[in-house]
N, C-alpha and C positions, 0 to 999 in steps of 0.2 A: 382411709381418708387422711388428709394432711393434718398434722397437729397444729393447733392455733395457740400455742403457748408463747408467752412473752420470752424474749431473749434472756439468758442468764444475767446479762448486764442490767436490764431493766428490772428484772425480778429482785435482784440483790442490790439494788435499790436505786431509787431515790438518791439524789445527789448527796455525796458525803461532804460534810462541812470540814474545813481544815482543822486539824488537831493541834491548833496553836495553844489551846488552853485545856488543861485536864479537868475532868468532872469533879474529882475530889480535890478540894483546896480551900484556901482562905477566902472568905466573903468580904474582902476589903478590911479584914480584921484578922490579925495573926492568931487570935484565940477562938476563931469560929471556923469550923470545917463542915462542909456539906458533902455528904455521901449520896451519889445518885444511883438509884436502883431501877432498872427497867424490868417490867413484869407484864403479864398478860392476864388481866382480871377474869376474862371469860374462858380462858384455857384452864379449867378448874382442877386439873391434876398438878398445877404449879402453885396452888394456894399457900402451901407452907413456906414458900419463898416470895409470895406476892400478896394476893388478896386477903387471905386469912391472917397472915403475919402482920400485914399493915393494920388490919382492924384490931388485932390484939395488942399492938404497940410494944411487942417484945423487943424488937430491934432498938427502938428508941430508949427503952428501959436499960438495955445493956450499954448503950452509948452514954446515957446520963450517968450511969455508975462509973464508967471509964472517965468521963469528963471531970468528975469530982476528984479523981485521982491525979489527972495530969493537967488540970486547969484549963481545959479546952471545952468549948461549947460545940457539940455535934448536932447537925441537922440532917434529916433524911429527905431527899427529893425523890418521891415515887413517881415514875413515869409509866403510864399505861399504854400498851399497844395491842393490836389485834393478832399479830403473828410475831415470830422471832426475827424475821428479816430486818425490820427497822431497828430493833434492839442491837443487832449486829452492826448495822450501819453507824449507830451512835457510839457503840463501844470502840469500833475501829477509828472513829474520829476523836476518841478520848473524851467523849461527852457522857458516857455511862460507865460506872465502875463495876457494877454487879448486875447480871441479867439471868433470866430463866427462860428456857425454851425446850422444844422437843429434840429427839435424838438426831434427826436429819438436819434441822437448823443448827444444832450444836456443831456438827461436822463442818457446815458452811462457815460458822463462826470461827472455828479453828483455822480453816483455810484462809479466810479473808484477813484474820488477825495476823497471820504469818506473812501474807502478801503485802499488807499495808504497814508492816513494821510496828504493829500494835498487838503483839501476841496475847492470847487468852488461854485460860486453863479451866478445865472441868473440875469442880471441887466437891460437888455433892449431887444427889438425886432427890427429886421431889416425889412424884408418883410413878409407878411402873405397873406393867402387866406382863407376866412372863410368856404369854401366848400371843400377845399383839391385839388384845381386845379393846384397846383405847381408840382404835380407828375403825370406821364403819363406812360402807357404801350404802346409801339409801336411795330410794326412788319414790315417785309420787304414789300416794295411797291407792289410787285406782289404776296404776300402770299394770300392763300385762307382763312386764318383765318378772321372771321368777328365779333367775339365776344369773351369775356373772357372765355366762356364755351368751346370754341375751343382749349383752352390751355391744356386741360386734356391730360396728358401723354406726353406733349411737353417739350422741353428744354427752360428754361427762365433764362436770365441773370439779376442779380441785385446786389446791394451792401448790404450784410447782416448787419443789424443794422442801416441802413439809413431810412429816411422817405419814400423813394421810395419802400423799402422792406416792410415797414409797410403798405403802400397802397396796395401792391401786396397781402400780407397775408390777409388783411381784405376783399379785393375784391374777392379773390378766395373763402374765407369762405362764402361770400354772394351768390356766384355762386354755392355753394354746392360742392366745390372741396377742398380736404385736401391740405393745402399749403405745407405740408411736403412730403406726399406720392402721391398726385395727379399730381404733375409735377416733372420734374428733374430740380432743382434749382442750378444754377452756381453762386457762390459768386465771383464777378469780379469788378474791378475798372470800372467806367463809360466808359472810353476810350476803355478799353479792351472789354467790352460788346458791344459797338458800332461797333467795328471791327468784333467781332464774329457774330453780326447780319448781317453785310454786307457780310461776308464770307459764311453765311448760316450754321454756326455751332451751332447757337441757333435759336429758332423759334420766340422769343420775347425778349424785353428788357424793364425792369421797372426801370425808373430813374427819378431823380429830375432835376430841372432847371440847365442849359439850354439845356441839351442833347436832350430831345424829340423834342423841337421846332427846334433846329438846324438840326437834322436829317430829320425832315419833310420839312423844308425850302430848304434843299439841295437835296430833292427828294430821300433820302436814307431810308426813313421809312414812315409809315402811322400810325396814331393813332388807337389803338385798344380799349383802355379803358381810359376814362377821370377820373382822381382822384376825381374830383368834384362830381362824382356820389355818392361817399360815404357821402357827405354832412357833413364832419368832418373837422374842422379847421386844417390847417398846417402852420407852420411858421419857420423862422430862428431867432436866437437870439444871444446875446452877453453874454459870460460867463467870469468870472474873478476869479483868485486865491484869496481865502479869505485872505491869508496872505498879498498879494500885496494890496488888497483893504483896509486893516486895517493899513498898514504901509504908504501907499501913497494915501489916499482918495482924495486929491486935484488933483492928476494926473488922477485918475479915473473920477473925475468930468470933467476935461478938455476933456477927451476922449468922454464922453457922450454929452458934449456941442458941440464938433466937429461933432459927429454923427448926432446931431440934425440939425446942419447947412448943412451937406451933404444931409440929408433928405429933407430939405427945397429946396435946389438946385435941387434935382431930381424931386420934385413935381412941381416946378415952371418952370423948364427948362428941360422937359423930353427928348426932341430931342437932345439937347446938351449933356445931361448926357448919353444917349444911345451911342452917337458918341464917347464920352470920354472912356466909358467902352469898347466899341468895339476896340478902338485904343490900350488900355492896354492889352486886352485879346486875340485879334485876332479873336474874334467871329464876325459874321455878325451883323452890327448895327440893321438890321431889326429883327433879333432874340432877341437881347437885348431889343428892343422896345416892342416886343410881351409880354414880362414879366414885364418890368419896365416902360412902356409908360403911357401916360395919362389915357388910359383905360386898362392898362396891367393886366395880371393875378395876379401879386403881388401888394399889397397895402403897402406902406411904412409908418411906424409910430413907433417910439421907445417905445410907451406905452405898459406896461404889461397888456393887456386887459384881463378881467376876462374870456371871452369865450376862449381865447387862453390857459390860465392856466388850465381851466377846461378840455380842450382837451388834454393837456399834461398829466394830471392824467389818462385819458383814454388810453394813450399810454403805460403806465407802464405794464399792464397785457400782452400786446403783446410782449414786450421785455422779460418779465418773462417767458412766454411760450416758447420763443426761447432760454431760458437759457443764456441770455446776461446780465441780472441783477437779483439780488435776490429781491431787493425792492428799491424804491426811495421815500423819503419824499419830495414831490414836494413843499409843503408849506415852508419847511426849506431851500430848494434849492433856492427859489425865494427871492430876496432882492430888493424891490422897492425903498428903501431909497436913494441910490445914484442918481437915475434918478430924483426923486422928488427934491433932493437937487440941482442937477446940472441944471435942466430945469424948475424948479418951477412947476412941474406937468403938464405942457402944453402938449396937444396932438392934433391930427387931427380928423376930423369927420370919422366915419366908412366908409368903402368902399361903393361907389355908384354903381349901376348896370352899367356894361360896355356898351359902344355904338360902333356901327360900325365906323371905322376910316380909312382914306386914307392918306398915306404918299406920298407927291408929290416931285419929284426931283427938280422942280423949286422953289427956295427959301427955299428948305429943310424944308418944313412946313407940318403940318397935318390938316385934316378937320374931324370933327365928324358928324355923320348923325343920323337921328331919326329911320331909318329902314334899313334892309339889301338891300331892293330894291333900296332905294335912294343911298346907297353906290355903288351898281352895275351900276346904271345909271351914276354916276359921274366917276366911273372907266372906263366905255366905252368912255365917253367924253374926259377924260384925255389921252387916248391912251398910247403912249410910255412914257408919262410924269409921269407914276405911278412908285413909288419906292416900295411900299408895301401896301397891303390892309388887314385889319383885321375885323373880324366879331365875335360877341359872340355866343356861343351855345344857341339855343333857349330855352333849359331847364336848363342847369347848369350855363350858363352865362360865361363859360370859353372862353376867347378870342382865336381865331385861325386864321391862314392865310386864307383869303377868297378863294384863288385858291386851297387850300388843304382841305377845309371843304367839308362835304357831304351836298348837297343842296336838299331841299324839296319844291316843288311847291304845293300850295293848293289854288286853284282859282287864284286870283290876288296876293295873299300873297306869299312871299318867306322866307324860314327859313333855317338857317345853323346849322350844327351839327359837333362836333369834330370827332365823330366816326360813322362808318357805322351802328353799333348796335343802337346808339342813334337815327339816322334817321329812321331806320327800325321800332323801337319801336313807334316813333311818327306816322309814316304812318299806322301802324297796329291799333293804337288807333283812327285814323281819316279816316279810310277806306271809310266811307260813304260820306266824303266831297271831295273825289277825290284826296286826297293827294298822291303825287308820288315823288320818288327820281329822280332828274335830274342832269345833269352834270353842271359844273361851266359855261361852254359856253352856255348851254341851259338856265340856270338861267339868265344870262346876256341878252340873246335875249328876254326873257319874259318881260324885263323892257322897251322895245321899245314902 
C-alpha cells in the first residue's frame, strides 16, 4: 500500500522564523541574559536535561552562582514540545540555545543546522538502552495481531523521523516487509496516534517513551514488538547551537553540571524522581518508573559512549533512505569537550541486567528479586499493598509490567516476555521441556 507520510519539508516543520535575533541575549538590559532550553516533558528519558532538571532547579542554581561572580542576572526560558522536530526548527532559527531529543531527531538536527547555517553539536546523553528497548510497537488489547508479520497491509501510526519510526522501519525489514509499500504508514504526533489506535482507525502504533508503557498500563494497548529485539542501541541526547556554545561556554558548562546533578538524583532516588516527573507531566508515576526506575528500561548517564555514537552512524542510512537527510558527519556533530570540561569526564558504569521489582504502597518503597517466581510470590503476599510490579523480558531484558507481560511456565521455572511473539518463540524452541504459555494468574498460582 502507498505510504501516507507527510513530506519531509512538512514534517521538519512548521515554518521557520527568521534568525534575526538569537535566543540567548540581553533582555533590554545588558546585565540580564536569558538562556532558552527546549525539552520534551513527556519524553521521559530526557528528564535529566528537561522535566526533572527543571523541577530540581539545578540549572538556575548554577547560573545564580555564576551571576554573582560576573555581575549578570541569568534567566532560563524552558520551552516544552511533544517531539524533537519543533525544537530543531527553533534552534535553526536561533530561538533555542539548548535542546534534548532522540537519536534520529538529533541527526536531523545536525543536518538542518548545517543546511541553515546554524550548526549544532551533540554534547551529552540523557537516557539510553543498549538494545533498543525504548521504542515499542503496540496494538489494541483485543486485536488478533500476534507478531510484526501480521502488520502486512495494515495501518500503522508513527512519527516519521523519530527513533520509533526508525525502529519500525528496521523491524519491518527484518520481517521481510517493505516499510514503504508493505504497510500503510500514517505520520502522526504520538497523542494523535494513540487516539487513532483507541478509535480503531489504525491497527498499530510505533512510538517512543512513554507512550507504549502508558497505553499498556492503562489497558489501552498491548505490546506487539519490543524494540530491544533489534539489539541496536537507542538514546536521547543534548544538542546545543554552536554559536551559543562558543559565545557562552561557561553557561553550557553550567547546564552540563546541572544535568550531571539531576542524573545523580535520579539514580540515587529513583522513586522520588519518578514521583516528581509524574507530578510535572501528568503521567502515572508507575509508567515513569517503568522507564526511569532502578531497573528501568532507560539507563541515565551523560557520557557520549562509543557504542551509542557507533549506533548513531548506523542510523544515518535509514534517514537517507527516507529522504529526511542527505548525509550527516556524525564525528563532526559530536563534541565531547564541553562535558569533559564541565564534569571532568566522570561517568557511570554501563547498564546492568534488569531485575524483577515490586513497588509497594506502604512506605512508597521498592524491592528487587532474583527471579520472576520470587517476584510473583511476594506479589501475592503483599495483596492490595502492591502499587506496581515489573519483570524483565527473559530474552531481551526489557522491563515490563508483570500483569501485562506474557508468561511462560517451564517445569518449576517462570519466565516473562513483553510480547506474545517473544513468548511463542521461546515455547517453540523449548517444546521438549513442556514450556507453555500461562496467564498472569496461573503463573502466580504456580509459586504456591
